[in-house]
C-alpha positions as CSV (number, residue, x, y, z in Angstrom):
1,M,158.2,86.2,-4.0
2,Y,157.8,86.6,-0.3
3,P,159.5,83.8,1.7
4,M,156.9,81.3,3.1
5,F,158.5,81.5,6.5
6,N,157.7,85.2,6.8
7,L,154.1,84.4,5.8
8,K,154.0,81.8,8.7
9,L,153.3,79.1,6.1
10,Q,156.5,77.2,7.0
11,V,158.0,76.3,10.3
12,T,161.6,77.1,9.2
13,D,163.1,79.5,6.8
14,L,165.4,76.8,5.3
15,C,165.2,76.3,1.6
16,R,162.8,73.6,0.7
17,L,165.1,72.3,-2.1
18,C,168.6,72.2,-0.5
19,K,167.8,72.7,3.2
20,E,171.2,74.5,3.5
21,A,170.3,78.2,3.7
22,A,167.4,80.6,4.1
23,E,165.0,80.3,1.2
24,T,165.0,83.8,-0.3
25,P,164.7,84.9,-4.0
26,L,168.4,85.7,-4.0
27,H,169.3,82.2,-2.7
28,L,167.2,80.5,-5.4
29,I,168.5,82.7,-8.2
30,C,172.2,82.9,-7.1
31,S,173.3,79.9,-5.0
32,C,170.9,77.1,-4.2
33,P,172.9,73.9,-5.0
34,A,169.7,72.0,-5.9
35,L,169.2,74.5,-8.8
36,M,172.7,74.6,-10.1
37,H,172.1,72.7,-13.3
38,K,168.9,74.7,-14.2
39,R,170.7,78.0,-13.2
40,S,173.5,77.1,-15.6
41,T,171.2,76.1,-18.4
42,V,168.8,79.1,-18.1
43,L,171.0,81.9,-16.7
44,G,174.5,80.8,-17.9
45,K,176.2,80.3,-14.6
46,H,176.3,77.5,-12.0
47,I,176.6,80.1,-9.1
48,M,175.8,83.7,-9.5
49,Q,177.0,86.7,-7.5
50,P,174.2,88.9,-6.1
51,E,175.7,91.9,-8.1
52,D,175.3,89.9,-11.3
53,A,171.7,89.0,-10.4
54,K,170.7,92.6,-10.3
55,F,171.4,93.0,-14.0
56,L,169.5,89.9,-15.2
57,P,166.7,90.6,-17.6
58,A,163.3,90.0,-16.0
59,R,162.5,87.6,-18.8
60,K,165.4,85.3,-17.9
61,V,164.5,85.4,-14.2
62,L,160.9,84.4,-15.0
63,L,162.1,81.6,-17.3
64,F,164.4,80.3,-14.5
65,L,161.7,80.4,-11.9
66,K,159.3,78.6,-14.2
67,A,161.9,76.0,-15.1
68,T,162.5,75.3,-11.5
69,N,158.9,75.3,-10.4
70,A,160.1,77.7,-7.7
71,C,157.0,79.9,-8.0
72,W,155.3,78.1,-5.2
73,E,153.6,81.2,-3.8
74,I,153.7,83.6,-6.6
């Protein structure tokens, strides 16, 4: 997923869900507060460290992104 801001499809790089940080794949998977419940349900943690995200099975990441409808531009 390439951030919409970099594609010039958004005026700001702020996360469209929480508006607190830059919207990056790492932010969505690890720390976006708007996705905390779904992250906990699908990935098993409310907040995830970037090091932990590296070892997530691709299947779980795809399930999480699908559950959050975060695949806007994929």
